[in-house]
C-alpha positions as CSV (number, residue, x, y, z in Angstrom):
1,M,0.0,0.0,0.0
2,T,1.4,3.3,-1.0
3,T,1.5,6.3,1.4
4,H,-1.0,8.2,-0.8
5,S,-3.6,5.4,-0.7
6,F,-3.1,4.9,3.0
7,I,-3.9,8.6,3.6
8,N,-7.0,8.4,1.4
9,T,-8.2,5.4,3.4
10,V,-7.6,7.2,6.8
11,S,-9.4,10.3,5.4
12,L,-12.4,8.3,4.2
13,H,-12.6,6.5,7.5
14,S,-12.4,9.8,9.4
15,Q,-15.2,11.3,7.3
16,R,-17.5,8.2,7.9
17,C,-16.9,8.5,11.7
18,T,-17.7,12.2,11.6
19,F,-20.9,11.5,9.6
20,F,-22.1,8.8,12.0
21,A,-21.3,11.0,15.0
22,L,-23.4,13.8,13.6
23,I,-26.3,11.4,12.9
24,A,-26.1,10.0,16.4
25,N,-26.1,13.5,18.0
26,F,-29.1,14.5,15.9
27,L,-31.1,11.4,16.9
28,L,-30.1,11.9,20.6
29,L,-31.0,15.6,20.7
30,S,-34.3,15.0,18.8
31,T,-35.5,12.5,21.4
32,T,-34.1,14.5,24.3
33,F,-36.1,17.6,23.4
34,A,-39.2,15.9,22.1
35,Q,-42.4,17.3,23.7
36,K,-46.1,17.6,23.1
37,N,-47.4,21.1,22.6
38,I,-51.0,21.8,23.7
39,S,-52.9,24.9,22.7
40,S,-56.4,25.3,24.1
41,A,-58.7,27.7,25.9
42,V,-60.7,27.7,29.2
43,F,-64.3,28.8,29.4
44,S,-67.1,28.9,32.0
45,V,-70.3,27.0,31.5
46,S,-71.8,30.4,30.5
47,N,-69.2,30.5,27.6
48,Q,-67.2,33.3,29.2
49,A,-63.4,33.1,28.8
50,I,-61.6,32.5,32.1
51,P,-58.6,34.8,32.2
52,Y,-55.4,34.0,34.2
53,M,-56.3,30.5,35.2
54,N,-53.4,28.5,36.7
55,I,-52.5,25.5,34.6
56,G,-49.8,23.1,35.7
57,I,-48.5,19.5,35.7
58,L,-49.0,18.0,39.2
59,G,-45.8,17.5,41.1
60,T,-43.6,19.5,38.7
61,S,-42.7,23.2,38.1
62,I,-44.1,23.0,34.6
63,G,-47.1,25.2,34.0
64,T,-48.6,28.3,32.5
65,V,-51.5,30.8,32.9
66,S,-54.3,31.5,30.5
67,N,-54.3,34.9,28.9
68,S,-57.0,37.5,29.1
69,N,-59.0,35.6,26.4
70,G,-58.7,32.3,28.3
71,E,-56.2,30.9,25.8
72,F,-53.1,29.0,26.8
73,K,-50.1,27.0,25.4
74,L,-48.3,24.4,27.3
75,S,-45.2,22.4,26.2
76,I,-45.1,19.0,27.9
77,P,-41.9,16.9,27.9
78,N,-42.2,13.3,26.9
79,E,-41.4,12.0,30.4
80,N,-44.6,13.8,31.6
81,L,-47.1,12.6,29.0
82,N,-48.7,10.2,31.5
83,D,-49.1,12.9,34.2
84,T,-52.1,15.0,35.1
85,I,-52.7,18.7,34.7
86,L,-54.4,20.8,37.5
87,F,-56.6,23.7,36.4
88,S,-57.5,26.2,39.1
89,A,-58.9,29.7,39.3
90,L,-60.8,31.7,41.9
91,G,-64.5,31.3,41.5
92,F,-64.3,28.0,39.6
93,K,-64.0,24.3,40.6
94,N,-60.6,22.9,40.2
95,R,-60.2,20.1,37.6
96,L,-57.6,17.4,37.2
97,I,-57.3,16.2,33.6
98,P,-54.9,13.5,32.4
99,I,-52.6,14.7,29.7
100,T,-53.4,11.7,27.6
101,S,-57.1,12.8,27.4
102,L,-56.4,16.4,26.7
103,M,-57.3,17.6,23.2
104,D,-56.7,20.9,21.5
105,S,-60.2,22.0,22.2
106,S,-61.8,24.3,24.8
107,I,-62.2,23.1,28.4
108,V,-65.3,24.1,30.3
109,F,-65.4,24.9,34.1
110,E,-68.2,25.1,36.6
111,H,-68.5,28.1,38.9
112,S,-67.7,27.5,42.5
113,I,-69.7,29.6,45.0
114,Q,-68.4,29.6,48.5
115,S,-70.0,31.6,51.3
116,L,-67.8,33.0,54.0
117,N,-68.6,32.9,57.7
118,E,-69.4,36.2,59.4
119,V,-66.4,38.3,60.3
120,E,-66.6,40.5,63.4
121,Y,-64.2,43.3,63.9
122,V,-63.6,44.5,67.4
123,R,-61.8,47.8,67.9
124,E,-59.0,47.6,70.5
125,D,-58.3,50.8,72.3
126,L,-54.6,51.2,72.9
127,N,-52.7,53.7,74.9
128,L,-49.6,55.4,73.4
129,K,-47.1,53.0,75.0
130,Q,-49.0,49.9,73.7
131,L,-49.2,51.4,70.2
132,E,-45.4,52.0,70.3
133,I,-44.9,48.3,71.2
134,K,-47.3,47.1,68.5
135,I,-45.7,48.9,65.6
136,F,-42.1,48.5,66.8
137,L,-41.3,52.2,66.3
138,P,-40.2,54.6,68.9
139,I,-42.5,57.5,69.5
140,E,-40.9,60.9,69.8
141,K,-41.9,62.7,73.0
């Protein structure tokens, strides 16, 4: 084998290794960053958009908030595709929906009406020294 043909063989082998390394990296990155993107909207039973609803995958820090029109987008990593999403907003019943059953369609929520117990306010008369202690500020004399 001549030196020239040996160099060509080494060069060809090096090019093949580089090509296969690039393909392997591409496949690895494409599976690592794969995710499901959900676009939907939240509405009340009276067909009013629910703005600023909290939307998040249970047990993770992955979540979002619906916009002023009730619309939201959520990117869900592949490892969370079997998890459940919690929807919550003041004045509406919370809902837990499995990601596998979530479609790109509107989600409807029932109102939640809660009555509060009576609140009684009792005015407390304080002298100047007690007031000074309560607010932790010295009073100039």
